[in-house]
C-alpha positions as CSV (number, residue, x, y, z in Angstrom):
1,M,150.9,88.0,54.8
2,L,154.4,89.1,55.8
3,S,156.2,89.0,59.1
4,A,159.8,90.3,59.7
5,Y,162.6,90.3,62.3
6,L,165.5,92.8,62.3
7,N,168.7,92.1,64.1
8,D,169.9,95.5,65.4
9,E,173.5,94.4,65.8
10,T,174.1,93.0,62.3
11,S,171.3,94.7,60.4
12,E,170.3,91.3,59.0
13,I,166.6,91.0,58.3
14,V,164.5,87.9,58.0
15,I,161.1,88.1,56.3
16,V,158.6,85.3,56.2
17,G,155.9,85.6,53.5
18,I,152.9,83.4,53.3
19,N,150.9,83.3,50.1
20,Y,147.5,81.7,50.7
21,S,146.4,82.5,47.1
22,E,146.1,80.1,44.2
23,E,148.2,82.7,42.2
24,S,151.9,83.7,42.5
25,K,152.5,87.2,43.9
26,D,155.4,89.5,43.1
27,L,157.2,91.7,45.7
28,C,159.7,94.4,45.0
29,F,162.2,95.6,47.5
30,T,164.0,99.0,47.1
31,D,165.5,99.5,50.5
32,F,166.3,95.8,51.3
33,T,168.7,93.5,49.6
34,V,167.5,89.9,49.5
35,E,170.4,87.5,49.6
36,N,168.7,84.2,50.1
37,I,165.2,82.8,49.6
38,Y,163.9,79.5,50.8
39,V,160.4,78.3,49.6
40,T,158.3,75.6,51.1
41,S,155.3,74.5,48.9
42,K,153.9,71.4,47.3
43,N,157.0,71.6,45.0
44,G,159.6,71.4,47.7
45,N,160.7,71.9,51.2
46,L,163.0,74.9,51.9
47,K,163.9,75.0,48.2
48,A,166.4,77.8,47.3
49,S,165.0,80.4,44.9
50,K,166.4,83.3,42.9
51,V,166.1,87.1,43.2
52,R,165.7,89.0,39.9
53,N,166.2,92.8,39.9
54,K,165.1,93.2,43.5
55,R,161.9,91.3,42.6
56,V,160.8,88.2,44.6
57,R,158.0,85.9,43.4
58,L,156.0,84.2,46.2
59,E,154.7,81.0,44.7
60,S,151.1,80.1,45.1
61,R,150.2,78.4,48.3
62,S,153.7,78.7,49.8
63,V,155.7,79.9,52.7
64,S,158.9,81.9,51.7
65,T,161.7,82.9,54.0
66,L,163.8,85.9,52.7
67,I,167.1,86.7,54.3
68,G,169.1,89.9,53.6
69,H,170.1,93.3,54.8
């Protein structure tokens, strides 16, 4: 499940992704540059994560906050 907010003045976008699944899920962004990702799961609280080639992995059973433009 994804939810997003776009700041019209700065063009910054914040996306919150919730992965209820027991498996990780991959997302690919072509028109959006992810600058920061913070993941909350059983492995950590607001743990910073990496973006690889515009691909984002949503860990299983996690909430991810993606910030970019």
